[in-house]
C-alpha positions as CSV (number, residue, x, y, z in Angstrom):
1,M,19.6,-5.6,-23.9
2,I,21.4,-2.5,-22.5
3,Y,19.4,-1.4,-19.8
4,L,19.6,2.8,-19.5
5,D,16.4,3.2,-17.4
6,F,17.7,3.2,-13.7
7,N,15.6,6.1,-12.8
8,A,12.6,3.8,-13.2
9,G,13.9,0.8,-11.5
10,A,17.2,-0.7,-10.6
11,P,18.0,-4.3,-10.6
12,L,17.3,-6.5,-7.5
13,N,20.6,-6.3,-5.3
14,P,21.7,-9.9,-4.2
15,E,22.4,-9.2,-1.2
16,V,19.2,-7.4,-0.4
17,A,17.4,-10.2,-2.1
18,E,19.5,-12.7,0.4
19,E,18.6,-10.7,3.5
20,I,14.7,-10.4,2.3
21,T,14.8,-14.3,1.8
22,R,16.5,-14.5,5.3
23,V,14.0,-12.4,7.2
24,W,10.9,-13.9,5.2
25,Q,11.4,-17.2,7.1
26,H,10.2,-15.6,10.0
27,W,6.8,-15.0,8.9
28,A,4.5,-14.6,12.2
29,N,2.8,-11.1,12.6
30,P,4.8,-8.4,13.8
31,G,2.0,-7.2,15.9
32,S,1.5,-10.6,17.7
33,V,4.1,-9.6,20.2
34,Q,2.4,-12.1,22.8
35,H,4.5,-15.3,21.5
36,R,7.8,-15.9,20.6
37,S,7.2,-16.1,16.4
38,G,5.3,-12.9,16.6
39,A,8.1,-11.0,18.8
40,E,11.1,-12.4,16.6
41,A,9.2,-10.7,13.9
42,S,8.6,-7.6,15.5
43,N,12.6,-7.3,16.2
44,F,13.5,-7.7,12.7
45,L,11.2,-4.7,12.1
46,T,12.6,-2.8,14.9
47,S,16.0,-3.4,13.7
48,A,15.5,-2.4,10.3
49,R,13.6,1.1,11.8
50,S,16.8,1.6,13.8
51,Q,19.5,1.1,11.3
52,L,17.4,3.2,8.5
53,A,16.9,5.8,11.2
54,K,20.8,5.7,11.8
55,L,21.9,5.9,8.2
56,L,19.3,9.1,7.5
57,G,20.4,10.5,10.7
58,Q,16.4,10.6,12.1
59,S,15.1,9.1,15.2
60,A,13.7,5.8,14.7
61,A,10.1,7.1,15.7
62,E,10.4,9.1,12.6
63,V,10.7,6.3,10.0
64,I,7.3,5.1,8.6
65,F,7.6,2.2,6.2
66,T,5.0,2.5,3.3
67,S,4.8,0.5,0.0
68,G,6.8,3.0,-1.7
69,A,7.0,6.9,-2.6
70,T,3.8,7.4,-4.0
71,E,1.7,6.3,-0.9
72,A,4.2,8.2,1.1
73,A,3.4,11.1,-0.8
74,S,-0.2,10.7,-0.5
75,I,0.0,10.0,3.4
76,A,1.9,13.1,4.0
77,I,0.4,15.6,1.9
78,L,-3.2,14.6,2.7
79,G,-2.1,14.3,6.6
80,L,-0.6,17.7,6.8
81,C,-2.9,19.5,4.8
82,L,-6.0,18.1,7.0
83,S,-4.0,18.7,9.9
84,A,-3.6,22.2,9.2
85,Y,-5.5,25.0,10.7
86,P,-8.4,26.3,8.5
87,G,-6.9,29.3,6.7
88,K,-3.5,27.6,6.2
89,Q,-4.3,24.8,4.0
90,D,-3.2,26.2,0.5
91,I,-0.5,23.7,-1.1
92,A,2.2,25.1,-3.3
93,L,4.1,22.9,-5.4
94,L,7.0,23.0,-8.4
95,R,5.4,22.2,-11.8
96,T,8.2,19.5,-12.3
97,E,7.0,17.3,-9.2
98,H,6.1,14.0,-9.9
99,K,2.9,13.3,-11.1
100,A,1.8,11.2,-7.7
101,V,2.8,14.4,-5.4
102,I,0.4,16.6,-8.1
103,S,-2.4,14.2,-7.9
104,A,-2.3,14.1,-4.0
105,A,-2.1,18.0,-3.7
106,Q,-5.1,18.4,-6.1
107,V,-7.1,15.9,-4.1
108,A,-6.2,17.3,-0.4
109,T,-7.2,21.0,-1.8
110,Q,-10.4,19.6,-3.0
111,I,-11.3,17.8,0.0
112,V,-10.4,20.7,2.3
113,G,-11.7,23.6,-0.1
114,S,-8.1,25.4,-0.5
115,K,-6.0,26.4,-3.2
116,L,-3.3,24.6,-5.1
117,H,-0.4,26.7,-6.3
118,F,2.3,25.9,-8.8
119,I,5.7,27.3,-8.8
120,D,7.3,28.2,-12.4
121,V,10.7,27.0,-13.4
122,D,13.2,28.1,-15.8
123,R,14.3,26.5,-19.1
124,N,16.7,24.7,-16.9
125,G,14.0,23.5,-14.9
126,I,15.1,25.2,-11.4
127,A,12.3,27.0,-9.5
128,L,12.1,30.7,-10.2
129,E,12.7,32.9,-7.3
130,E,10.2,35.5,-8.1
131,S,7.8,32.5,-8.3
132,L,8.4,31.2,-5.0
133,K,8.3,34.9,-3.3
134,A,5.2,35.6,-5.0
135,T,3.7,32.1,-4.2
136,L,4.6,31.3,-0.5
137,N,2.6,33.1,2.1
138,D,1.0,32.8,5.4
139,E,-2.0,30.7,4.0
140,V,0.1,27.6,2.6
141,C,0.6,24.6,4.6
142,V,2.8,22.5,2.7
143,F,5.5,23.2,0.0
144,A,6.7,20.4,-2.0
145,C,10.0,20.4,-3.7
146,M,11.3,17.4,-5.3
147,L,15.4,17.1,-4.8
148,V,16.4,15.4,-7.9
149,N,14.1,15.2,-10.8
150,N,13.2,11.6,-12.0
151,E,13.4,13.0,-15.6
152,T,15.9,15.5,-15.9
153,G,18.2,14.9,-13.1
154,V,18.0,18.7,-12.2
155,I,18.9,19.2,-8.4
156,Q,17.1,22.0,-6.7
157,D,18.5,24.4,-4.1
158,L,16.8,22.8,-1.4
159,E,18.6,25.0,1.6
160,S,17.0,27.9,-0.2
161,A,13.4,26.6,0.0
162,I,13.8,25.4,3.8
163,N,14.9,28.7,4.8
164,L,11.8,30.4,2.9
165,C,9.4,28.0,4.5
166,K,10.5,28.6,7.9
167,K,9.9,32.5,7.4
168,F,6.2,31.5,6.7
169,G,5.5,28.3,9.1
170,I,5.4,26.0,5.8
171,E,5.8,22.3,6.0
172,L,8.4,21.5,3.1
173,I,7.7,18.1,1.7
174,C,10.5,16.5,-0.5
175,D,10.7,13.5,-3.1
176,V,14.5,12.0,-2.6
177,T,13.8,8.9,-4.2
178,Q,16.2,9.7,-7.1
179,A,18.7,11.3,-4.4
180,I,19.2,8.5,-2.2
181,G,22.9,7.3,-2.9
182,K,23.4,9.6,-6.0
183,A,23.4,13.5,-4.6
184,N,24.4,15.0,-1.6
185,I,21.3,15.6,0.9
186,P,21.3,18.8,2.6
187,E,21.6,18.5,6.4
188,G,18.4,20.9,6.9
189,I,16.2,18.1,5.3
190,R,16.6,16.3,8.8
191,E,13.7,19.0,10.0
192,C,11.7,18.2,6.8
193,T,9.1,15.5,6.0
194,Y,10.9,13.2,3.0
195,F,10.1,10.2,1.2
196,F,11.5,7.8,-1.3
197,S,11.1,4.2,-2.8
198,G,13.1,1.1,-2.5
199,H,13.1,0.0,-6.2
200,K,15.3,2.6,-7.2
201,L,17.7,1.3,-4.8
202,G,17.7,-2.6,-5.7
203,T,14.9,-3.5,-3.5
204,P,11.9,-5.4,-5.1
205,K,9.1,-3.3,-5.7
206,G,6.6,-2.3,-2.9
207,V,8.5,-0.9,-0.3
208,G,9.4,2.6,0.8
209,C,9.8,5.1,3.7
210,L,8.2,8.3,4.6
211,I,10.5,10.5,7.2
212,L,7.6,12.3,9.2
213,P,9.0,14.6,12.2
214,R,8.1,14.0,15.8
215,R,6.6,17.4,15.9
216,L,4.3,16.6,13.6
217,Q,2.7,13.7,14.9
218,A,0.9,14.4,17.3
219,N,-1.7,16.2,15.7
220,F,-1.4,14.2,12.0
221,I,-4.5,13.1,10.4
222,S,-3.8,9.8,9.2
223,V,-5.4,8.7,5.8
224,I,-4.6,5.1,6.3
225,P,-5.5,4.7,10.0
226,G,-6.0,0.9,10.3
227,G,-4.9,-0.9,13.2
228,G,-2.5,1.7,14.8
229,Q,0.6,0.4,12.7
230,E,3.5,2.8,12.1
231,R,2.7,5.0,15.2
232,G,-1.1,5.5,13.7
233,I,0.5,7.1,10.9
234,R,0.2,4.1,7.8
235,G,-2.2,1.0,8.9
236,G,-1.9,-2.5,7.8
237,T,0.2,-5.5,8.5
238,E,3.8,-4.5,8.7
239,N,6.2,-6.1,6.5
240,P,9.7,-7.0,8.4
241,A,11.6,-8.8,5.5
242,M,11.0,-5.8,3.1
243,A,11.8,-3.3,5.5
244,S,15.0,-5.3,6.5
245,G,15.6,-4.9,2.7
246,L,15.0,-1.6,2.3
247,S,17.1,-0.6,5.4
248,M,20.3,-2.6,3.7
249,A,19.6,-1.1,0.3
250,V,19.8,2.3,1.8
251,G,23.4,1.5,3.4
252,I,24.6,0.1,0.3
253,A,23.8,3.3,-1.8
254,L,25.0,5.6,0.5
255,S,28.2,3.5,1.0
256,K,28.9,3.9,-2.6
257,Q,27.5,7.0,-3.6
258,S,30.9,8.5,-4.4
259,S,32.0,5.4,-6.5
260,F,28.4,5.2,-8.4
261,A,28.4,9.0,-9.0
262,D,31.9,8.6,-10.6
263,K,31.0,5.4,-12.8
264,A,27.3,6.7,-13.8
265,A,28.6,10.0,-14.7
266,S,31.3,8.5,-16.6
267,A,29.0,6.1,-18.6
268,A,26.6,8.9,-19.2
269,G,29.5,11.1,-20.5
270,T,30.9,8.4,-22.5
271,F,27.3,7.9,-24.2
272,V,26.7,11.5,-25.0
273,A,30.2,12.2,-26.3
274,R,29.7,9.1,-28.8
275,L,26.7,10.3,-30.1
276,N,28.4,13.4,-30.9
277,E,30.9,11.3,-32.4
278,L,28.5,9.7,-34.6
279,G,27.0,12.8,-35.9
280,V,23.8,12.5,-34.0
281,E,21.7,15.9,-33.9
282,F,20.4,16.4,-30.1
283,E,21.0,18.7,-27.0
284,T,21.0,17.7,-23.5
285,V,18.0,19.0,-21.4
286,A,18.5,21.2,-18.5
287,Q,22.4,21.6,-19.6
288,G,22.7,24.6,-17.6
289,A,21.4,23.2,-14.5
290,P,23.3,21.2,-11.4
291,R,22.2,17.5,-12.0
292,A,22.4,14.3,-11.2
293,L,25.2,13.1,-13.2
294,N,23.8,9.5,-13.9
295,T,20.5,11.1,-15.8
296,V,20.7,12.4,-19.2
297,N,17.2,13.5,-20.9
298,L,18.3,14.5,-24.7
299,H,16.5,16.1,-27.4
300,F,16.5,15.2,-30.9
301,P,14.7,17.8,-32.9
302,G,12.2,16.9,-35.1
303,V,12.2,13.2,-34.4
304,D,9.7,11.5,-32.1
305,G,11.3,10.2,-29.0
306,D,8.2,7.4,-28.9
307,A,9.4,6.4,-32.3
308,I,13.2,6.2,-31.4
309,L,12.2,4.0,-28.6
310,A,10.2,1.8,-30.8
311,N,13.5,1.5,-33.1
312,L,15.9,0.5,-30.7
313,R,17.2,-3.0,-31.0
314,L,19.4,-2.9,-27.8
315,V,18.8,0.1,-25.6
316,E,16.1,0.2,-22.9
317,A,15.1,3.7,-22.1
318,S,12.3,6.0,-21.6
319,T,10.6,9.1,-22.4
320,G,9.8,10.2,-18.8
321,S,8.6,8.8,-15.7
322,A,7.5,5.2,-15.9
323,C,4.2,6.2,-13.9
324,N,3.3,8.3,-16.8
325,S,4.2,5.7,-19.6
326,A,0.8,5.0,-20.7
327,N,-0.2,8.8,-21.4
328,P,0.2,9.9,-24.9
329,E,1.0,13.4,-23.8
330,P,4.6,14.4,-23.8
331,S,6.1,15.1,-20.4
332,H,4.4,17.5,-18.0
333,V,7.9,18.5,-16.6
334,L,9.5,19.4,-20.0
335,L,6.5,21.1,-21.0
336,A,6.9,23.1,-17.7
337,M,10.3,24.0,-18.6
338,S,9.0,25.9,-21.8
339,Y,9.6,23.1,-24.0
340,S,7.0,23.3,-26.8
341,F,4.4,20.0,-27.5
342,E,6.6,19.1,-30.3
343,E,10.1,19.4,-28.5
344,A,8.9,17.5,-25.5
345,S,7.8,14.8,-27.8
346,S,11.0,14.7,-28.8
347,C,12.8,13.7,-25.9
348,V,14.3,10.5,-24.6
349,R,15.5,10.0,-20.6
350,F,18.7,7.7,-20.4
351,S,19.6,7.0,-16.8
352,F,22.9,5.1,-15.9
353,G,24.0,2.6,-13.4
354,D,27.1,2.0,-12.2
355,S,28.2,-1.2,-14.0
356,H,28.4,-0.5,-17.4
357,S,31.2,-1.6,-19.8
358,L,32.7,0.7,-22.3
359,V,31.8,-2.1,-25.1
360,E,27.9,-1.8,-23.7
361,I,28.3,2.3,-23.8
362,E,29.5,1.9,-27.4
363,Q,26.9,-0.4,-28.4
364,A,24.2,1.9,-26.9
365,A,25.3,4.7,-28.5
366,Q,25.5,2.8,-32.2
367,D,21.8,1.7,-31.5
368,V,20.6,4.7,-30.7
369,C,22.2,6.7,-33.8
370,Q,20.8,4.0,-35.8
371,A,17.0,4.3,-34.3
372,V,17.5,7.8,-34.8
373,I,18.2,7.3,-38.6
374,R,15.6,4.9,-39.3
375,V,13.1,7.1,-37.8
376,K,14.2,10.1,-39.8
377,N,14.6,8.1,-43.4
378,F,10.8,6.8,-42.6
379,E,9.6,10.4,-41.7
380,D,11.1,11.4,-45.1
381,G,9.6,8.8,-46.9
382,V,13.1,6.9,-47.8
383,A,13.0,3.0,-48.3
């Protein structure tokens, strides 16, 4: 099989697996620092936190380990909304945010009885300036803005969003899951709350990170208080092995960012060019926007995306977010970008890594071409 779904999950990195296995041998509870075994486990956790903080340019006290981006988003959005002053508890977010962020914002505003505002985007998935200016005000406590969209690869102008938030005293929350090791992250994000998952970077599923600035922690209301772990922000016994694996994975991703971008972009570009040569009718979603070039979401006019996936013999791809794959409705991201129901249903996302051979890319393009032909023939009643 030819795996072209790296935005859903990356293969386990052997170096990361080795590190996790090594640290897992120290099985004691890291909270039991009164004895040697517990202290050893605690030291691994402390080391992982310090290393990750250094890589991200944060202080170790701002690194909160979680089970992934979904949990991190819920902790941050609910916590900041609950901690905000009455009269300043509204939440704003892009219509193209991940469903996990949208769901957390819906719950938070329901709990406190505040309003949820959606920022409109253009056909390329870029936040509309007029919508931002009309929505962000003194009553908004949190604005969620994903840096790199998981379905389209679209990169938002985060610096402008940060400056606008400063004007109204709004906390910007950013999902950088698809950006780590793939796109440049603005310096200004170090003052913001952001989060990511490890399994997009080569760790096993089940580990992630929330960066919560220290200035927000004193009055932060935790929705997972537990026994005071992770500075009282995220309760539950910590996992030093997975934390160590995440730290290593981030380090590898950042060190390889330039080469990854070149190789993944080359693979994606060759794939799209070959589809053109084969005469496949398609258009690239968000063609006019800055994008992480490992991601191409293609619209095949009049051809159902799910039917294309079902007819692929070699390629593994998706129609959008893995978290939403069981939903029969088309992508909310594409609908927000003014694609019609039919158009959105005719899109397939291909996301690339940095290890594809030219032979693989040729085979992938051929496979997609043949799948499109089979679907069209079936729909046309051709045997």
